[in-house]
N, C-alpha and C positions, 0 to 999 in steps of 0.2 A: 690450548684450545682457541678454535675460532670465536671471535668478538661477536658476544650477540648482536650488537649494534650492527655489524658486518652483516650477518644472516638475514637479519632484519629488512634491511636495504636489498638485499639480492631476493628476498621474498617479495618487497613492495616492488621491485623492477619487473618481477615474473607477471605479478597480477595486473601491472599497468599494461604490460604488453600484450596479456591474454584479453585483457578490456578491450583493446585496441582492435584486436584480429577476431575475436571470436565470434561476436555477434553475425558479420557478414558472413565468416566462414560457415558456421553451424544453420545459415539461413535455410537451406532446403534440406537441411537434415531434421529427423525427429528427436533432435537432443537439444536442450537449451542450455546457453552457457551457464545457468543457474545450477544446474547439476555438475558439470566441471569446478566451478570454484569451491561448492562443497567438499566435493572429492579431492581435490588439491590442498583445502584446508585441512581434512582429515588426515591425509597423507603428511604433509608439511609438519604438523603438529605432533605427530604419532612418532615421529622421528626423533633420536636424542639430539637435538639442535640446540638445546639451550634456551629456546624460546619460550616464554612467560605463557601461562596457562592462560587460555583465553577465555575464562570462567565468565557469563553475566552477572554471576553472584559476587564474583571476585571483583568485578569493575562494573558495578552499576550505572554509576554516572555516564562512564565513557560508552556503555553499552547505549544509554538513554540517546544521546547526543547524536553517536553516529547515526543510528536509526532515523533519528528526527530529520537529519540533514537529507539524508537519501530520499525521505517520504516527501517532502517539501519540493527537492529539485523535482522528482517524479509527477508531483501534483501540476508544477508549471507547466513541464511537457505535455500532459494529458490535456488541461485546459487549452495550450496552443493548438491539439490536433484537432479541436472537434469545430465543425464547420456550421452546425446546425444551432440556431438563434434559441436560447433558453425559453422555455414558453410551456403552458400546462398541457397543452395538446402534443406538441413537437417532443417533447420529453414523459410523455405518458407512461412508458415503459420504465424509467429512470424513476418516477415518483412511485410506483408499484415495488420496485426493488427496495428503496429506500422506507416507505409506509409499511410495507409486509413481511417483505423476505428477510429485511435486517432485524426487525423485534423478534419474529420469530426462530431466529439464529441464536439472538440473545439468551432467549427464554429457555430455547431446549439445550444449549450447551452449557448454561447455568444450571438448569435442571438435572442434567447429566453429571455434571461436576458433583452437586449435590448430594443425589441419592445413589450414585454407583461409585463415584471414587470416594464420597465422603467428606468433601472439601465441606469448610466453615463457608457461612452466606456470603462473607464478604469475597472469599476467595472463589466460591462459585461464580459470582457475578463479575467479577474480575475476567473469568476465563469466559464467560460470555461476550464480554466487551471486547477482550483482546483476539478472540474469532470470529467476531463477527464481520469486520471491514473487507472487502474485497481487495487486495493488496493493489496500489496502481503501480508497483514496482514488476513484481515479477509476472503480472499480467498483461504484460506489453504484448505478447505475441497474439494475444486473441484480441486486443484492443484496436480503434481507428488506427492507421498509420498516418504518418506525417501530414503536415498541412498540404493544401491542394489537391488530397486525395479523395475528396468527398465523390461519392458516384453521381452517374446518372441517373434519372430517375426510374429507368428501367432496372436499374441495380439497387434500387432503395431496399427490397426484400432482404438481401444478403447483407447489407450495411447493418440493418437494425440490430444484429446479435452483438457487433464490434463496438456499436455507440452505445447500447444498453450497458455492458462492461466497462466500457471506458467513463461514461457519466457516472455510472455507480460507483466505481472506484474512487472519482474526484470528489464525490460528495459523502461517500460513508465512512470515510477516513474521520472528518472531523466531526460527524455525528456519532460516531463512537466514543468521543470524549464525555458526553454527558453521564454514558454508561459506567466508564472510568471513574468519574467524580462519584456516581452513586457507590461504587465499591469503596473508595476510599472513605466515604462518609459512614457507611456501614461498619467499616473496620474500626472508627473512632467513637461511633456513637450507638453502635448496635444497630440491630436489624427493624427494631420500632421506629416506625416513620415519624412519630411526633417529635424528634428530636433533630432531624436534618430536612425532611422532603421539602418543606416550605420554601427554604433557603435555596436548596438545589433545583427548585422549578423554578425560582425567580432569577438565579443568578448563572446557575451553571447549564440550563436550558434556556431560556429567553434571553437573558442579557447577553452571555458569550457567542451564542449563536448569531444573534443581532448584530452585535459588533463585527464578528467576521465576516459576515456579508456585508456589512456597510464598509467597513475599511477597504475590503477587497475590491468592491466596486467603485469605490471613490478614487483610491490610489492607481486602480487599473485604468479609469477613464483620464486621471490626470497625466499619467506617466505615458500613455499610448501616442499623444502628438509628441511627444519629445523622441519616442523610438520611430516613429515611422516618419518624421520631418527633420530631425537633427542627426539621429544616429545613423539611419537606415541611409541617407545623402551620404555620410563618409564612411560607411559600410563597417561601422562599429571600431574604427581603428584597425589596428593589427590583427584583431580576431573579429571577425563578423559574429553577432550573437552574444559576446560576451556580457552586455546588460543583462542578459537572461540572469546570470547569478545575482548580481545587484538587485535587480528586481525580487527575485527569491525573498533575500535578506531584508529588505526595506520592508515589503508588506507584512511578510512573518513576524518581523521585530514589532511593528507600527501595531500590528493586531494584538501581540502580546502583552505589549505595554499598556493598553486599554483592557487586559484581561479578558481578551475575545480568542476565539478558535483560529489559529493562524492557518492551520490546514486548511478551512473554509476559505479565507481569506484568500491565500495564494491561488485556490482553483478560480476561485471569483476573478480576481484580477485578471489570471492567465485568459480567461473567457472574454472578458472586456476588453482587453487586448486585441485577443483573437477577432472580435466582430466590428473593431474598430474600422480596420482595413483588413475586411476577409481575404481581397484577392493580392494582397500586396507581395511581394516576393520574398520581403524581410521577414516575414511569418517563419518561413524554412530556416532562415540564418538565425533566429532566437530559438526555435524547437530543437535543431540540431546542436547549438550549443550545451542546452540545457541536457540532452540526451546523451551528451559526450561526458560531462560532471555527473551524471546518473550512475552511468557504465562503470565509471572508476569506482564511485564511491559504494557502489553496488557490490562489484566484486571485490574490494577490500572487506565488507561486512561480511560476505556468504563465506570467505578464506577463513575468515575467524571463528563465523559460524560451524563451518565443519571441523576447523580444529578443537571448539568447546565440545561437540558430538564426540568426538575422537577422546578427548581427556574427562569424558564423564559427564556432560549434560545432561545426559538422560539417566542417571544412575539411578533417580528415584523413581523412575518410573514401573509401575505395578502393572499385572494383568488387567485389572479394572480400567486404569487410566489409560493403558494402550488401546482397551476396548473402545471407551470413549473418544480417543483421539480419530479413530477409524471411521467410527460414527457420523463424527463429524464433518469428515470429508467426503465420505461416500453416501451418506443418507442425510444429515440433518441440511447441510447447504442445498443439495440437490431438492429435495422437498420443500423445502422453505423458499426455493427461487421458483419451483414449478407453481406452488399455492399464490405467489406474488404475481406470477403471470396468465393467472387464470381469466379469461375475457379479454386477454390484449389482442393488439392485430399482429403480433409475433408468430410466425409459421412455428408449426409443430415441434419440427428438427431443431429449429433454432432456438426453442423455448429448451429443449434439453440441453443445449450448448450453453447458453447461459445460465441455466442452472447449474450445471455442472462445475463450470469454471470460475466458481467464487475462489478464486486462488486465495490462500494465505501466504504471509510472507514477512517481509520486513515491519508494515502495520502491524502486526501482532507483537513483533521483538518488542516494537517502543512504546505501545500500550502496556505491556506487563511491566516492562524496565520502569516506566515512569510512575506507575501506580506502586510498586513498591518501593521506589525512592520516596515515595509521597507519605505514606502511611504503613504502619506495621502489621501488613496482610499475613495471615498465615498460611502457611502448608506453600511456601517462596519454591523449595526444591521440586515439589510435587508438580506445581503450575510451570516451571521453566522446563522440565521432563517432558509434561504433556503439550505443553505448546510447541518445543522443540519437534516431538515426534510430528505434531500435525505438519508444521512447517517443511520437513524432511519428506514427508509423505507428498505435498502437495508439490515441492518442488521436481519431485521424480514421476509421480503419477502424472500431473498437467503439464511439466516440462515435456514428457515425451508423446504425451496424445496432443497435446495444442495445436500442433502445425497440421498433422494430416487430417485431424476432424474439421477443423476452420476450415481448411481448403476443399475438402470433400464438400461441405455443405456450400461453401460460396461457389464451386464448381455446378452443384446440383442447380441453385437457384440463377446462376448468371452462365448458363453453356454460351 
């Protein structure tokens, strides 16, 4: 028989090759690379090749770490894209999505999980946390494009929907963490708030968010001069922009060492760097390297995810759970998104785009794996089946519709 190691190397080589070529090849087609990766994984792991079963329940820590890495690299890239300086008025759409849409999504998904699926309170709350954040990885098609692509003022209306989804995805990943910690606390101490809510508000909400913001801002401001005065002059050595990976790991690690939210820190640091030298051409090199790393890691994760589906990830999916998963994609997020945008300056058709394209993906995988590795949350199989369904539906539905829908809206507002 062919050695499993050799088969694995062959598959890894194919994944790397596809990650390098597919995004550009499919750029004008209504099919996202993510769909191809998931399908490839389902086919490869469905064949009798002797590959191990990529079940996240069997490899929980590996699943968590791989998803974590993909998200933090994506957050760096998202922050480096944004040309708009953070402010209360300039980011008004973002604040609406974070303050209204995200809590409504958490509450609705948790309530459906509890009442319809019959999940325990901790599991229902974890479901809400996992399905609340817009994924910064899979949402790249509807996000702001690479640095130096900020539109002229006449095009600002069509830019707003991309900006809203990019900035929301950059921040709500970190803001889903407090809800995840609440689910962990409920699993350990019960639903009664007396045993955990005080510490949760002080530590998991106030302290960890503050540390993430502070570490990201301080390190971003400190590292930016190095990037633009030293690295940019030498073009980053052999690979321009390679510092992006080091930056990601340093900022994330520093925030986590101080028990802060590393996701928030990475995004804030990227924003700080972006606005240190807004017009410097080296912004593109940093972004492009981060994107290249993200492509490869995402392709690998989605191939494994497709393999997990083929080998029984959704075997615990009940009709009730399937119904909840579809409601989250087609009703909960769109309605919560529209509620958050009531009274905003975003044009009506773009509100529909922002509301509908709250894409679920790698971030959902990470939060679910993190919580299940941190606490004994009941119903793990059902949770993985339900989240797996939501991610598959999002990959297919949003992956097919994103490019033509966003292109049509942009053409309408920017003839």
